N, C-alpha and C positions, 0 to 999 in steps of 0.2 A: 504494500500500500504506500503510494507516494504522498508526500505532504508532511507538514509538521505535526508532531504528536506531543502530548504532555502526560505527566503522571502526578498524582497528588497523594499525600499521606495526611489524613485529617484526624486530629485528636480533639479533646474537649477544650483545649487552650490554644493550640497552634495548628495552622495549616502549612504544610511544606509542599512546594511545587517545584517541578523540574521539567525542562524540555528533554525530548529524546532526540539525540543526534548520533547517527551511525551506530545505532543499537546500544547506546550508552546514555546515562542521564547526565545532564549538564545544566549550568545556570540555575543552581538550586537556590530558592528563595524561601524564607520563613516569615510568616505573618501571624499576628494575633487574630484569632477568629472574631473576637469582639469588635475589631475595627471595621468589620464588614457586615452589612445587613443580611447578606445572603452568600451562599457559596458561589453563586453566579458572579457576584461582584468581585469576590476574591480572585477567581480564575481570570476574569476579564482584566483586572488590575495587573495580574502577573503577565498576561499576554501582551498588554500594552507596554509593560516595563522591559520585556526581553526580546520582542520581535515586532516587525511591522507586517507580518503575515498572519493568516488565520490558521488555527489548528484544524486538523481534519479528524483526529481521533484522540481519545484519552482514556485513562483508567484512574479511578479514584478509590483509594483504600480508606475506609472510614470506620471510626470506633463506635459502631452500633450495629444492630442486626440489619441485614440486607436480605429481605425475604420477598419483596414485591416491588412495585413501581414507586411507592411512597417510602422515602427514607427519612426517619426522624431521629436526630441525634439524642443520645441518652444524657450526655453531660454538657450540652450546649443547646441554644435555641434554634439552630438551623434545622429546617425540614424542607424537603424538595421532592419533586417528581423526576425520576430519571429521564423519562421521555420528554418532559417539558424542558429540562436542563439541556438535553441533547439538542433539541430544536432551537433553544435560545442561543446556544453557542455555535449553531450551524455545523454540527459534527456529523460525519458519516457514521462513526461508531463511538459509543461511550459505554464503558464497563464500570460498574460500581460493585466493589467487593468489601467484605468485612476486613478490618485491619489485620486480624490474625490470619486470615486466608492469605493476605499479602505476605506476611511474615513467613508462612509456610512455603510459598512459592519462591521466596528469596533464597531458601536454604541450598538448593542444588547449585546455585550460582556463586556461592561464597567460596573463597579460597582460604588457605591455611593462615593468611595474615588477618583475615576477617573474623576468625573464631579462635577460641582458646580451648584446646582439648584437655579434658579432665580425665586422668588415668589412661589405661591402655585401651586397645581396641582398634579396629580398622574398618572403615566404611566400604560396603560393597556398592558398586555402581548400580543405580536404579533400585537399590534396596529401600524398603519402607522407611519412612522418616516420621518422627514425632517431635513436636515442639510445644513447650509450655512457658508461660511467663507470669510470674507473680508481680502484680501491679495493684491498681485499684481493685481489681478482681483477680481471678486466675484464668487466663486464657489457655486453651488447649486446642491443638490442631494436629491432624494426621495427613500425610502425603504419600500417595502410592503412584507408581508408574504404570501406564497402560499404553496401548497402541496409539492413543490420541495424545500422549504426553503426560505430564504430571497432573494429578487430580487430587483435590483435598477431600477428606472424609469428615464432613462437618458433624459436630455434636456439642455437648455441654459437659465436657470432661472435667471442668473445674468443680462441678457439683456432685461428683461421686463421693461416697463415704470416706471419711478419714480413717485409715487403718493403722492403729498403734502397733509398733513392733518392739517396744521396750518399755520399761517402767515409767520413764519420764514422759513418753508419749501418752501413757494412761492418765497421767496427771492432767495433760492438756485435754484429752478426750472427755474426762469426767467434768472438767470445767465447762466445756462447750455443750455437753449433753444437759447439764444443769441449767445453762443459760438459754439454749435454743431448743432443747428436746431432740437434737440431732447434731452430729459432728460431721461437717462436710470438709472436703479438701480446701475449698476456697476460704473457709474460716480459719485456716492455718497458713496457707501459702498465698498471702496477699498482704497489702499494707495493714489492713485491720487485723489480719491473721497474726502478724508478728507482734502486734499489741496484745492480742488474745493470749498468745504463748507467754508473753511477759506477765500478764495479769494472772494467768493460771499458776505460774511459779510463785508470784507474790502471795496469792491467796493460800497456796499449799503450805507456805512457811509462816503464815499469819502476819505478813507485812502489808502495809498500805502502798498501793502503786504510786510512784512519784512521777511517772512519765505517762503521757497520753497520746502522743503522736508517733507514727512509724519512724519518722526521721529522728526523733528523740531516742527511741529504743535502739535503732541501728547505730547512732552516734555514740551513745553511752556504752553499747556493747563493744564496738570497735575500740573505743578508748579505754575500755575495762574500768569504767568509773561507777558501774552499778552491777552487782553480781547477778541480779535477775535478768538484766538486759543482756549481759554476756552469755548467760545460759540460754536465753531466748534465741539469739542469733546462732548459737552453736546448734541448738535443736532444729532451728529453721533449716539450716543447711543439710542436716541429716535427714529430715523429713523430705526435703527435695530429692535426695538420693533414693529413698524408698519409693516415692511417687514416680520418679523417672524410671526406676526398675519395673514398676507395674505397667507403665506404658510400653516398655520394651517387651515384656512378656505378652501383653495383649496383642501387639501388632507385629511382633518379630521385626524389630526396627534395625535391620542390618545396615541401613543407611545412616543410622545414628539417632540419638535423642539430643535435642538442642534446647538450651535454656536462654530465654530473653527476659525482658522486663527491667524496669529501673532499679528494683530492690536488689536483684541478683548482681547487676552491674556495680551498684554501690558497695556490695560485699565482696567484690571479685577476689582480691588478694586473700582475704579471710576464707572465702569459699573454696579457693583452689587448695588450701591447706587443710580443709575440713575432712570429715569422714563421709563426704558425699558419695565418692566412688565406692567406698567400702559398703555403704548401705545400698547402693545401686545393685551390687553383685550379691547381696545377702538374700538370696532366694532359695535357700535350702537345696533340695534335690534339683532345682532348676538353675542353680548358680552357673553351671556350665553353659546353659542356654544363652545367658546374657553376657558372659565374660568377655567375648570378643566384639561385642557391640560398643561402638565409641559413644562418648558423651562430650558435648561441646557447650561452651558459653559463647553466645553471639557477641562479637566485639566490633560490630559495624554499625555506626550511628544511622546510616542511610538505608538499613535493610528494608524498611517499609516501602520506600521509593523503589528499591531494587526489585522487591516482590511485585509491586504494581507493574513495573516494566516487564518482568518475566511473564506475568499473566497477560498483559497487553500483547506482547510478542507472540505468545502461544495462540491466543485467540485470533489475532489478525492473520497469522499463518494458516490457521484452520479455515478461516473465511476465504482466503485466497485459494486453498486447495479445493474448496467446495465449488468455486466458480467454474 
């Protein structure tokens, strides 16, 4: 397909846009969503800033469900019709996907400089891939290769049950069960999750919590200025290992399990030295099954845009093949 294309990565606070040139992203711009009344305005502003030509196609990765023509953001006021946006921008093709779908599509394109491998293992070409990211919630996505290229297997993996594997996990599980009547993975592996872990340990030892924000818990844990915060980030990394191992067993992730999200990035040095990989492989009789599957932390800030590009490239190629 000839003509200029764009990709966008839209969160609750920022929208990042880039042009596609020679199969690569370029001229990346970041804007505050609140500075624009609509997503149309943001894209048109970007277009006017970087080129005097019209876009012919684009792909938008956005942090909310994308199930039909109407897209309504969860953590921002923007809402739009995909067909109306396509018409307003005079595009031949417009694809709108969930942001974690974009993250998944970026993974096969990343090189060794864009990820940090945790432990041993070797990825098989076209092997199944899983990715999860503790952030505001817990995003989970799966990727499998077919004759038509890479395809995501959508679901709500962040809402599965939290499975304790040791006594400290039981302390967390009991706290969550008493508070919510159920302990889900998202209530452990997320921003509020790391606070839940911290409060569970405080309550268990009869201490009043002094910290209330995820950033406070991670900072105090990394600085080792609060024993409960230190224990919280330690357990957080271990639980991530167990959860990653469950994804590996479920999907036979010979292409690897990837970890993204702001919290994991903030903990990177601590995380690399943690028991994450040990807990990943601690699957009893199935330890041999996951032992050679690699685990990675994503170390590429533009992976959302790269994933939108990968999806756009695959879809436009499919359309050309159908002509």
